[in-house]
C-alpha positions as CSV (number, residue, x, y, z in Angstrom):
1,M,-6.4,-17.7,-9.6
2,K,-10.0,-17.0,-8.7
3,K,-11.0,-13.4,-8.6
4,E,-12.1,-13.5,-5.0
5,L,-8.9,-15.1,-3.8
6,L,-6.9,-12.5,-5.7
7,K,-8.9,-9.7,-4.1
8,Q,-8.2,-11.2,-0.7
9,A,-4.5,-11.4,-1.4
10,I,-4.4,-7.8,-2.5
11,S,-6.2,-6.8,0.7
12,F,-3.7,-8.8,2.8
13,S,-0.9,-7.0,1.0
14,K,-2.4,-3.6,1.6
15,S,-2.6,-4.5,5.3
16,G,1.2,-5.1,5.4
17,F,1.3,-8.9,5.1
18,R,3.9,-10.5,2.8
19,I,2.3,-12.7,0.1
20,F,4.0,-16.0,-1.0
21,K,3.0,-18.9,-3.2
22,C,2.1,-22.3,-1.6
23,S,1.7,-25.8,-2.9
24,G,-1.0,-27.2,-0.7
25,K,-0.1,-25.8,2.7
26,R,3.6,-25.7,2.1
27,P,5.4,-22.5,1.0
28,C,7.1,-22.7,-2.4
29,G,10.8,-21.8,-2.8
30,A,12.7,-19.6,-0.5
31,W,9.7,-17.5,0.5
32,R,11.4,-16.0,3.6
33,H,14.0,-14.4,1.4
34,N,11.6,-13.2,-1.4
35,P,11.2,-9.4,-1.5
36,Y,8.1,-7.8,-0.3
37,I,5.4,-7.7,-3.0
38,T,3.4,-4.5,-3.1
39,P,-0.4,-4.5,-3.5
40,D,0.1,-3.3,-7.1
41,E,2.4,-6.3,-7.9
42,V,0.2,-9.1,-6.3
43,E,-1.9,-9.7,-9.4
44,E,1.1,-10.1,-11.7
45,F,2.9,-12.3,-9.0
46,L,-0.1,-14.6,-8.8
47,E,-1.1,-14.5,-12.4
48,G,-1.7,-18.1,-13.7
49,W,-0.9,-19.6,-10.3
50,T,-3.3,-22.5,-9.6
51,G,-2.1,-23.2,-6.0
52,N,-2.7,-21.5,-2.8
53,Y,-1.0,-18.4,-1.4
54,G,0.2,-17.7,2.1
55,I,0.6,-14.6,4.2
56,A,3.5,-14.0,6.6
57,P,2.6,-12.2,9.8
58,T,4.8,-9.5,11.2
59,K,6.7,-10.2,14.5
60,N,3.9,-8.4,16.4
61,Q,1.0,-10.5,15.0
62,L,-0.4,-13.9,15.9
63,I,-2.6,-15.9,13.5
64,I,-5.0,-18.5,14.9
65,D,-6.3,-21.0,12.3
66,I,-9.8,-22.2,13.2
67,D,-11.0,-24.9,10.9
68,P,-14.8,-25.0,10.9
69,R,-14.8,-28.7,9.8
70,N,-13.6,-29.7,13.3
71,F,-16.6,-28.2,15.1
72,E,-20.4,-29.0,15.2
73,P,-22.6,-26.9,12.9
74,G,-23.5,-23.6,14.6
75,D,-20.5,-23.7,17.0
76,M,-18.5,-20.5,17.0
77,P,-15.1,-21.4,18.5
78,H,-13.7,-17.9,17.7
79,K,-16.4,-16.3,19.9
80,R,-15.6,-18.7,22.8
81,L,-11.9,-17.8,22.4
82,F,-12.6,-14.1,22.4
83,A,-14.9,-14.4,25.5
84,A,-12.2,-16.3,27.3
85,C,-9.6,-13.5,26.7
């Protein structure tokens, strides 16, 4: 796994997110039932993994996926969303 992605995964874990392995955008295995992986365990868990990883939000969190490929260059959809709230 690339060093920058690993750093991000550790940061997500430190923020309380559960980390799980993905194949493309699909979770691998019984990810909902896997135990919580501590920040210290993330590197070993993802060692040699060439796929993606996912994060599971807590019941009090909402994740909005904004794909920049769907907008014109320079468009900032997240800023429009925040302004509308």
